[in-house]
VMD Tcl script that draws the C-alpha trace (Angstrom):
set ca {
  {88.30 127.16 59.06}
  {90.30 128.15 62.14}
  {88.52 129.66 65.13}
  {89.14 130.41 68.76}
  {87.86 127.72 71.08}
  {85.86 130.39 72.92}
  {83.93 131.15 69.71}
  {82.80 127.53 69.28}
  {79.23 126.62 70.07}
  {78.19 123.09 70.93}
  {74.60 121.93 70.83}
  {72.66 119.14 72.45}
  {69.30 118.68 70.74}
  {66.87 116.26 72.44}
  {63.99 114.80 70.42}
  {61.29 112.48 71.82}
  {58.51 110.57 70.13}
  {56.08 107.76 70.76}
  {57.03 104.17 69.89}
  {54.93 103.94 66.68}
  {56.84 106.95 65.29}
  {60.33 105.88 66.41}
  {61.56 104.37 63.13}
  {60.36 107.34 61.04}
  {61.80 109.90 63.45}
  {65.15 108.09 63.42}
  {65.09 107.98 59.62}
  {64.36 111.73 59.43}
  {67.04 112.59 61.99}
  {69.59 110.60 60.00}
  {68.71 112.76 56.97}
  {70.15 115.72 58.89}
  {73.58 114.20 59.54}
  {75.30 114.06 56.14}
  {74.24 117.49 54.88}
  {75.05 119.15 58.22}
  {78.56 117.69 58.23}
  {79.13 119.36 54.83}
  {78.03 122.80 56.04}
  {80.72 125.43 56.44}
  {81.58 125.80 60.09}
  {80.49 122.31 61.23}
  {83.01 120.73 63.61}
  {80.99 117.53 64.16}
  {77.38 116.33 63.92}
  {76.29 113.02 65.44}
  {73.00 111.28 66.26}
  {72.52 109.18 69.40}
  {69.62 107.08 70.73}
  {69.05 106.78 74.48}
  {69.55 103.15 75.57}
  {66.99 103.00 78.38}
  {64.46 105.19 76.52}
  {64.79 104.36 72.80}
  {62.12 106.91 71.85}
  {64.58 109.66 72.82}
  {67.29 110.82 70.43}
  {70.10 113.33 70.83}
  {71.96 115.28 68.19}
  {75.33 116.46 69.45}
  {76.88 119.00 67.13}
  {79.63 121.58 67.24}
  {80.09 124.74 65.20}
  {82.93 127.22 64.82}
  {80.85 130.18 65.97}
  {77.36 131.61 66.52}
  {77.05 132.58 62.85}
  {77.56 128.95 61.77}
  {74.85 127.84 64.22}
  {72.43 130.45 62.87}
  {73.15 129.44 59.27}
  {72.62 125.76 60.13}
  {69.26 126.53 61.75}
  {68.14 128.23 58.51}
  {69.51 125.53 56.20}
  {66.84 124.27 53.75}
  {67.51 120.64 54.73}
  {66.87 121.39 58.42}
  {63.65 123.20 57.56}
  {62.51 120.34 55.28}
  {63.21 117.61 57.85}
  {61.69 119.56 60.75}
  {58.51 120.21 58.76}
  {58.09 116.47 58.20}
  {59.21 115.42 61.69}
  {57.44 117.93 63.95}
  {54.02 116.23 63.83}
  {55.66 112.98 64.99}
  {57.24 114.46 68.13}
  {55.86 114.60 71.67}
  {57.10 118.19 72.01}
  {59.38 120.60 70.15}
  {63.08 119.66 70.21}
  {64.89 120.78 73.36}
  {68.00 122.73 72.36}
  {70.90 123.32 74.77}
  {73.72 125.65 73.64}
  {77.10 125.43 75.31}
  {80.78 126.37 75.10}
  {83.52 123.77 75.60}
  {85.52 124.41 78.78}
  {87.86 121.40 78.57}
  {90.49 120.73 75.95}
  {89.36 118.29 73.26}
  {90.77 114.80 73.68}
}
mol new
graphics top color blue
foreach p $ca { graphics top sphere $p radius 0.5 }
foreach p [lrange $ca 0 end-1] q [lrange $ca 1 end] { graphics top cylinder $p $q radius 0.2 }
display resetview
């Protein structure tokens, strides 16, 4: 699917938990990756764990446009994982939406 770079939306999603919940939260977050990468409009979808604070995870994902982001947010897999993961988190996920301003490498 071809799109204008200006239409792309890139997301940083920060998730934090307590140490006893870390392994389960990581497992649940990994359940998001494969299905999201198969969604129409997904440019990339990756999970990261903060080195100095291993109870903090980041999902960095890119989508062709706002519609693709909205459809991802309503995807049954996202809803299923979030329902199971939410009680394990210190606070709701922090979502940051952005547009790329540099050329991709």
